[in-house]
C-alpha positions in Angstrom: 7.2 2.0 0.6 9.3 5.2 1.1 10.2 6.6 4.5 11.1 9.9 6.0 12.9 10.8 9.2 11.1 13.3 11.3 12.1 14.7 14.8 9.7 12.2 16.3 11.1 9.2 14.3 10.6 7.4 11.0 7.3 7.5 9.2 6.8 5.2 6.2 4.4 6.1 3.4 3.2 5.0 0.0 3.0 7.4 -3.0 1.1 7.0 -6.2 0.1 9.2 -9.1 1.8 12.0 -11.1 4.5 13.9 -9.2 3.1 17.2 -10.5 -0.5 16.5 -9.5 -2.5 18.1 -6.7 -1.5 16.4 -3.5 -3.9 14.2 -1.4 -2.6 13.1 2.0 -4.6 10.4 3.7 -5.0 9.5 7.4 -6.4 6.4 8.9 -8.1 5.0 12.0 -6.6 3.5 15.1 -5.0 0.0 14.6 -5.0 0.6 10.8 -2.4 1.9 8.4 -2.2 3.3 4.9 -3.5 0.1 3.4 -6.9 1.4 4.5 -6.9 3.3 1.2 -5.6 0.5 -1.1 -8.9 0.3 -3.0 -9.6 4.1 -3.1 -6.2 5.4 -4.2 -5.9 3.7 -7.6 -8.8 5.7 -9.1 -7.7 9.0 -7.6 -4.0 8.4 -8.5 -4.9 8.7 -12.2 -5.0 12.5 -11.7 -3.7 13.3 -8.2 -0.5 12.6 -6.3 -1.7 10.4 -3.4 0.3 10.0 -0.3 -0.8 7.4 2.3 1.5 7.3 5.4 1.4 4.8 8.2 0.6 7.1 11.1 1.7 5.9 14.6 -1.7 4.6 15.6 -0.9 0.9 16.2 -0.4 -0.6 12.7 2.8 1.2 11.7 5.8 -1.0 11.0 8.5 1.2 12.5 8.0 2.5 16.0 8.5 6.2 16.8 11.3 7.3 19.1 10.4 6.6 22.8 10.2 10.3 23.5 7.7 11.1 20.6 4.6 13.0 21.6 1.5 11.0 20.6 -1.0 13.3 22.2 -3.5 15.0 19.8 -1.4 18.1 19.6 1.7 16.0 19.1 0.1 14.2 16.2 -0.8 17.5 14.6 2.8 18.6 14.9 3.9 15.2 13.4 1.6 15.8 10.5 3.0 19.3 9.9 6.5 18.0 10.2 5.7 15.3 7.6 4.4 17.9 5.2 7.5 20.0 5.8 9.8 17.0 5.1 8.1 16.3 1.8 7.9 20.0 0.9 4.1 19.8 0.6 2.7 23.3 0.7 -1.1 23.0 0.0 -2.7 19.6 0.3 -6.1 18.0 0.5 -6.2 16.2 3.8 -8.5 13.1 3.9 -9.4 11.3 7.1 -11.4 8.3 8.3 -13.0 7.4 11.6 -10.7 8.0 14.6 -8.3 10.1 12.6 -10.9 12.6 11.8 -10.0 14.6 14.9 -6.5 14.9 13.6 -7.8 16.3 10.3 -10.1 18.7 12.0 -7.4 20.0 14.3 -4.8 20.3 11.5 -7.3 22.3 9.5 -7.7 24.7 12.4 -4.0 25.0 13.5 -2.4 24.9 10.0 -5.0 26.3 7.6 -2.1 27.7 5.4 -1.1 24.1 4.6 -4.6 22.5 4.2 -6.4 23.5 1.0 -9.4 21.1 1.4 -10.5 18.5 3.8 -12.5 15.3 3.4 -14.1 13.6 6.4 -15.4 10.0 6.1 -17.3 10.4 8.4 -16.6 12.7 11.3 -16.9 12.5 15.1 -19.2 15.0 16.8 -17.9 16.8 19.8 -20.3 15.0 22.1 -19.1 11.5 20.9 -15.3 12.0 21.1 -13.7 9.7 21.8 -16.3 7.1 20.9 -17.2 4.6 23.7 -14.9 1.8 22.6 -11.8 4.1 23.1 -12.9 5.0 26.6 -12.9 1.3 27.5 -9.5 0.7 25.8 -7.9 3.6 27.6 -8.8 1.9 30.9 -7.8 -1.5 29.8 -4.3 -0.6 28.6 -3.3 0.6 32.0 -3.0 -3.0 33.0 0.5 -4.5 32.4 0.6 -6.6 29.3 -2.9 -5.6 28.2 -1.9 -4.6 24.7 0.0 -7.8 24.1 -2.9 -9.9 25.4 -5.4 -8.0 23.3 -3.3 -8.5 20.1 -3.0 -12.2 20.8 -6.8 -12.5 21.5 -7.4 -11.2 18.0 -6.0 -14.5 16.7 -9.1 -16.2 17.9 -11.5 -17.0 14.9 -14.2 -14.4 14.7 -12.5 -12.0 17.2 -11.9 -9.3 14.6 -15.7 -9.2 13.9 -16.7 -8.4 17.5 -18.3 -5.0 18.0 -15.4 -3.9 20.2 -12.8 -4.7 17.5 -13.6 -4.3 13.8 -17.3 -5.5 13.8 -18.7 -2.0 14.2 -16.1 -0.5 11.8 -17.0 -2.5 8.6 -20.1 -4.3 7.6 -18.1 -7.0 5.9 -14.9 -8.8 7.0 -11.7 -7.0 5.9 -9.6 -8.8 3.4 -7.2 -11.2 5.1 -4.0 -9.7 3.6 -5.1 -6.2 4.8 -5.9 -7.5 8.3 -2.5 -9.1 8.6 -1.0 -5.7 7.6 -3.0 -4.1 10.4 -2.3 -6.6 13.2 1.2 -7.9 12.5 3.3 -4.9 13.6 1.9 -4.9 17.2 2.1 -8.7 17.5 5.8 -8.7 16.7 7.0 -5.5 18.3 7.0 -4.4 21.9 7.8 -0.9 20.8 4.8 -0.7 18.5 2.7 -1.9 21.5 4.3 0.9 23.5 3.1 3.4 20.9 -0.4 2.0 21.1 -0.5 2.4 24.8 1.0 5.8 24.7 -1.5 6.9 22.0 -4.5 5.7 23.9 -3.4 7.2 27.2 -2.5 10.5 25.5 -6.1 11.1 24.1 -7.1 14.5 25.4 -10.8 15.1 24.8 -10.7 18.5 26.3 -7.9 19.8 24.0 -9.4 18.2 21.0 -12.9 19.6 21.7 -11.6 23.1 22.3 -9.6 22.9 19.0 -12.4 21.4 16.9 -14.9 24.1 18.1 -12.8 26.4 16.1 -13.4 24.4 12.9 -15.7 27.2 11.4 -12.5 29.2 11.1 -11.5 26.9 8.3 -12.6 28.5 5.1 -11.5 25.9 2.5 -13.8 23.5 0.7 -14.9 20.5 2.8 -16.6 17.2 2.0 -18.3 15.0 4.6 -19.1 11.5 3.6 -21.6 9.8 5.9 -22.0 6.0 6.3 -25.7 5.3 6.1 -25.6 2.4 8.5 -22.9 3.5 11.0 -24.0 2.4 14.5 -21.4 4.5 16.3 -21.1 7.8 14.4 -24.5 9.2 13.5 -24.8 12.6 12.0 -24.2 15.1 14.8 -26.8 17.5 16.1 -24.6 20.5 15.3 -22.5 20.8 12.2 -19.3 22.7 12.6 -18.8 23.0 8.8 -22.0 24.6 7.6 -20.7 25.2 4.2 -19.4 21.6 3.6 -20.8 19.3 1.0 -22.5 16.3 2.6 -23.2 13.0 0.9 -24.4 9.7 2.4 -22.9 6.3 1.3 -25.3 3.4 1.6 -24.6 -0.1 3.0 -21.5 1.0 5.0 -20.2 1.5 8.5 -17.5 4.0 9.4 -15.0 2.0 7.5 -16.2 3.4 4.2 -12.7 2.9 2.5 -13.2 -0.8 3.2 -16.9 -1.2 2.7 -17.5 1.1 -0.3 -14.2 2.1 -1.8 -15.4 2.7 -5.3 -18.3 4.9 -4.3 -15.9 6.8 -1.9 -13.3 7.3 -4.7 -16.0 8.6 -7.0 -17.3 11.0 -4.4 -13.9 12.4 -3.6 -13.0 12.8 -7.3 -16.3 14.7 -8.0 -15.5 17.0 -5.0 -12.0 17.7 -6.2 -13.1 18.5 -9.7 -15.7 20.9 -8.4 -13.4 22.7 -6.1 
């Protein structure tokens, strides 16, 4: 892994594919990291330069500086600073699950940097944040709650509960990937601090106001729906009326985990056509 020093702290990232290829930058869900895309990137990296950072959402191996802003607007700034640090001018931004709000807001606030967006799937305004995060925001106010929660995930079967990863993927996540996701917060108090800060900094009002401007984004967009997702059904109102929409069968929101080959093929087709 490589790393870059930003004003907010160190961000580590993986890079695959030709250096001169079009750039794809990936985001991931809460309590996950760039390993989310481990089975998607190899196909795309044949043609495209694929960059998969570990964003500070709970499974990053290096904590950010204590003063770092992890609010939605702060994470958009962090993304812009990351693009600046790597001299990335026009990228395709690809997001999954709880990072979709970041992708949508970045497309609105930095359209000059974002050429295309891929959402897999995306949260409707009336479901942000999803119910599990509302519960977590209350729970982490208790002292030691994050440490206790991470230890509880050691219990056999705990990662398949609906409130953990059971509603994110239809099938268990590979053990090596799960260790990658859970190990940082188990060993580092500073990572647990970042988890708590991220959850408490969620700002539905700011996010919803910003995402309502999504029709201002005029670049190509792809929305990949998970046919069996119990938490993120297709919204009643589509903010990207010109987007291409496809539905992936036999998957929950964790499409990169459940159906990585189909997702890679769908993204590759979209990139070729646009």
